[in-house]
Backbone bond lengths (Angstrom), bond angles and torsions (degrees), N, CA, C in turn:
res aa  C-N    CA-C-N  psi(-1)  N-CA   C-N-CA  omega(-1)  CA-C   N-CA-C  phi
1 M - - - 1.423 - - 1.515 110.23 -
2 R 1.272 113.10 153.97 1.459 119.71 -176.84 1.531 110.49 -77.41
3 G 1.358 115.89 137.54 1.448 120.53 176.27 1.511 114.92 84.73
4 E 1.319 118.48 -5.65 1.459 121.04 178.39 1.516 109.03 -96.21
5 T 1.288 115.35 148.59 1.467 120.11 177.58 1.521 108.40 -112.63
6 A 1.288 114.16 147.46 1.463 118.75 179.65 1.519 109.60 -71.08
7 P 1.327 117.59 143.81 1.489 119.63 178.64 1.530 109.40 -62.23
8 T 1.284 115.16 143.55 1.477 120.25 178.66 1.514 108.52 -109.87
9 A 1.311 113.93 151.44 1.447 119.30 177.00 1.526 109.88 -70.43
10 P 1.320 117.59 143.07 1.463 118.67 178.48 1.516 110.71 -61.90
11 T 1.300 115.88 141.88 1.449 119.47 178.40 1.525 109.80 -87.47
12 V 1.280 114.80 140.07 1.462 121.87 177.55 1.515 107.28 -104.04
13 P 1.313 118.00 119.72 1.471 118.45 -179.61 1.515 110.82 -62.34
14 A 1.310 115.75 142.83 1.474 119.93 176.99 1.516 109.21 -67.19
15 A 1.312 114.12 145.88 1.475 118.04 176.80 1.519 108.49 -65.60
16 P 1.334 116.77 134.43 1.464 118.15 179.81 1.513 110.79 -68.17
17 A 1.315 114.64 147.64 1.471 119.54 176.53 1.533 108.57 -64.82
18 P 1.316 117.16 146.15 1.459 117.79 178.85 1.524 110.80 -59.88
19 S 1.329 115.37 140.26 1.447 118.24 -179.76 1.516 112.73 -81.13
20 S 1.306 116.37 -16.79 1.461 119.85 175.33 1.527 109.41 -151.94
21 F 1.272 115.10 154.83 1.448 121.63 175.79 1.509 108.10 -155.48
22 R 1.303 115.31 168.28 1.465 120.02 -176.23 1.517 109.05 -121.20
23 I 1.287 115.44 132.24 1.476 121.66 172.88 1.527 105.71 -112.03
24 D 1.303 114.59 117.09 1.472 119.72 -179.62 1.511 108.47 -114.37
25 I 1.309 115.65 111.80 1.459 121.66 178.13 1.514 106.51 -108.24
26 G 1.332 115.08 107.88 1.453 119.83 -175.27 1.515 113.34 -66.16
27 E 1.321 116.74 -41.98 1.466 118.94 -175.40 1.518 110.48 -158.64
28 L 1.311 116.14 137.61 1.471 121.90 172.14 1.526 105.62 -114.95
29 V 1.300 115.30 125.31 1.459 119.55 179.82 1.538 107.59 -117.10
30 L 1.330 115.12 121.33 1.445 120.70 178.58 1.533 108.44 -113.91
31 D 1.299 115.64 112.88 1.463 120.53 177.62 1.514 109.44 -102.46
32 G 1.317 115.49 149.64 1.452 120.32 174.35 1.518 115.62 91.03
33 F 1.301 118.64 7.93 1.452 122.06 178.34 1.525 109.15 -104.32
34 D 1.335 116.44 144.16 1.460 118.45 -177.21 1.538 111.16 -79.60
35 A 1.297 116.07 172.61 1.469 122.68 -173.99 1.513 112.95 -66.78
36 R 1.334 119.16 -13.82 1.473 120.97 178.57 1.517 112.27 -70.32
37 V 1.314 118.02 -16.95 1.463 121.11 -179.76 1.534 108.80 -84.15
38 D 1.339 114.63 107.46 1.465 121.77 -176.78 1.538 109.27 -74.74
39 P 1.348 118.43 112.94 1.453 120.78 -177.58 1.528 113.94 -61.10
40 D 1.308 119.20 -31.89 1.466 120.64 179.15 1.519 111.24 -67.99
41 R 1.327 117.16 -38.11 1.473 119.96 177.43 1.514 111.39 -71.30
42 V 1.356 117.46 -36.00 1.454 120.99 175.38 1.525 109.06 -61.35
43 R 1.335 117.16 -46.93 1.471 121.55 -178.62 1.540 110.46 -61.59
44 A 1.329 117.47 -46.26 1.471 120.45 -179.60 1.519 111.22 -61.47
45 S 1.310 117.19 -43.56 1.455 121.60 179.66 1.526 110.40 -66.91
46 F 1.314 117.31 -40.95 1.468 122.83 177.55 1.527 110.15 -59.37
47 E 1.342 116.96 -50.75 1.466 121.01 -178.59 1.528 111.50 -60.76
48 R 1.324 115.94 -44.82 1.474 120.91 -178.95 1.532 110.90 -61.59
49 E 1.335 116.87 -47.06 1.461 120.65 -178.13 1.526 111.68 -69.64
50 L 1.318 118.92 -41.90 1.466 120.48 178.57 1.519 110.78 -63.70
51 T 1.315 117.75 -39.52 1.456 121.78 176.56 1.533 110.37 -60.66
52 R 1.316 116.16 -43.90 1.466 120.78 178.90 1.530 111.82 -63.22
53 L 1.344 116.55 -45.70 1.447 120.24 -179.19 1.525 111.99 -64.03
54 V 1.323 117.50 -41.86 1.455 120.78 179.76 1.523 109.93 -65.72
55 A 1.326 117.60 -41.74 1.455 121.49 -179.96 1.551 111.47 -64.20
56 E 1.319 116.12 -40.30 1.457 120.16 -177.14 1.524 113.74 -82.97
57 R 1.318 116.96 -36.70 1.477 120.59 -171.36 1.518 113.73 -117.05
58 G 1.312 117.29 -11.15 1.470 119.73 -179.20 1.526 112.57 73.76
59 V 1.304 114.42 -170.37 1.477 122.39 178.13 1.528 106.43 -129.93
60 P 1.322 117.89 92.62 1.466 119.84 -177.41 1.523 115.65 -53.78
61 L 1.309 118.24 -32.75 1.466 119.85 179.68 1.538 111.54 -66.49
62 A 1.307 117.48 -20.02 1.477 121.29 -179.85 1.519 111.97 -104.69
63 A 1.320 118.27 6.89 1.468 121.41 -172.68 1.516 114.00 -62.60
64 N 1.319 117.62 -30.46 1.478 118.68 -177.06 1.521 112.88 -86.80
65 G 1.314 118.48 -1.90 1.458 121.92 177.63 1.514 115.45 84.15
66 T 1.331 117.02 -3.11 1.466 119.91 178.38 1.523 110.06 -76.74
67 P 1.332 118.07 129.24 1.463 119.40 177.75 1.531 110.95 -56.11
68 L 1.310 115.62 140.09 1.463 121.42 -177.42 1.513 108.13 -138.23
69 S 1.328 115.83 136.79 1.447 120.19 177.96 1.535 107.78 -130.20
70 L 1.317 115.14 128.47 1.467 121.24 176.10 1.510 106.97 -119.29
71 D 1.336 116.37 122.38 1.453 118.78 179.75 1.521 112.53 -81.56
72 G 1.302 117.10 -22.66 1.454 120.17 179.47 1.510 109.74 -171.29
73 L 1.305 116.52 155.74 1.461 121.52 178.33 1.515 108.30 -128.58
74 A 1.329 115.22 142.97 1.463 120.97 175.56 1.509 107.82 -126.66
75 G 1.317 116.59 167.22 1.453 121.20 176.63 1.517 114.05 73.16
76 L 1.317 117.79 26.06 1.457 121.50 179.42 1.518 109.86 -89.11
77 P 1.350 116.88 164.04 1.473 119.26 -179.05 1.532 110.60 -57.86
78 P 1.301 116.50 143.32 1.483 119.43 179.05 1.518 112.11 -68.24
79 L 1.321 116.18 152.53 1.462 122.27 176.77 1.516 108.27 -84.18
80 P 1.335 116.16 151.00 1.487 119.56 -179.86 1.523 110.54 -74.38
81 R 1.284 114.96 155.33 1.467 120.27 174.05 1.525 106.07 -83.70
82 T 1.304 115.71 104.01 1.470 119.75 -177.51 1.515 109.17 -152.90
83 T 1.322 115.24 155.51 1.462 120.31 172.66 1.520 110.24 -106.62
84 S 1.327 117.53 4.11 1.462 121.85 178.30 1.525 108.12 -80.04
85 P 1.330 117.46 115.91 1.463 119.56 179.69 1.528 112.07 -64.71
86 V 1.321 118.09 -31.81 1.461 120.86 178.90 1.539 110.51 -67.06
87 R 1.317 116.29 -49.80 1.475 119.94 179.21 1.524 110.89 -63.13
88 L 1.302 117.65 -39.93 1.453 121.59 179.69 1.534 110.15 -64.49
89 G 1.334 117.92 -46.84 1.467 121.17 178.31 1.519 111.95 -59.82
90 E 1.335 116.91 -43.44 1.462 121.04 178.90 1.506 111.87 -63.39
91 A 1.337 116.79 -44.90 1.472 120.53 179.73 1.511 111.07 -65.04
92 L 1.318 117.11 -39.87 1.452 121.45 177.99 1.528 109.84 -62.69
93 A 1.322 117.88 -43.25 1.487 121.31 179.16 1.528 110.42 -62.81
94 R 1.342 116.72 -41.00 1.467 119.53 178.53 1.523 111.03 -63.79
95 S 1.327 115.77 -38.98 1.458 120.26 178.04 1.529 112.25 -64.63
96 V 1.323 115.91 -44.49 1.469 120.70 179.10 1.528 109.76 -65.56
97 H 1.343 117.46 -42.13 1.460 119.82 178.24 1.518 110.76 -62.78
98 A 1.331 117.45 -37.91 1.469 120.30 176.56 1.522 109.48 -57.46
99 G 1.334 117.61 -41.63 1.461 120.24 175.97 1.506 113.25 -63.52
100 L 1.324 116.93 -36.01 1.462 121.96 179.63 1.533 111.97 -74.89
101 T 1.316 118.25 -12.83 1.456 121.08 177.64 1.532 110.80 -97.38
102 G 1.326 116.23 3.13 1.463 119.75 175.42 1.501 114.53 105.00
103 R 1.314 117.24 -5.02 1.471 118.84 175.76 1.518 107.17 -83.20
104 G 1.263 117.42 153.95 1.448 120.58 -176.56 1.528 110.94 92.20
105 E 1.307 115.67 179.37 1.449 120.78 -177.02 1.540 108.18 -128.86
106 A 1.310 116.32 132.59 1.455 120.59 176.12 1.512 109.65 -68.30
107 R 1.321 117.45 138.65 1.454 120.38 177.82 1.513 108.81 -108.19
């Protein structure tokens, strides 16, 4: 009939993304770097960059609110050859974030 619209299925609102989540990294082990790489500066740079990436881009693997645990990730982007603890920490954070976005393989 003219002027009538077909009934539509009710829309189900999407579940909101979690407003907070926790990333617990028990240990980072870096082999093959010389003693000039200060582990405290690497850690500080890593934490700062990972915090920035999560704030700006989120964690797609945690978007549905279901708890998720990854014991290890493989196949992540390689780290640069550098003795700069800041660059190393930033690259490491980008690699870990890549794993949290679904790239890489759970071990």
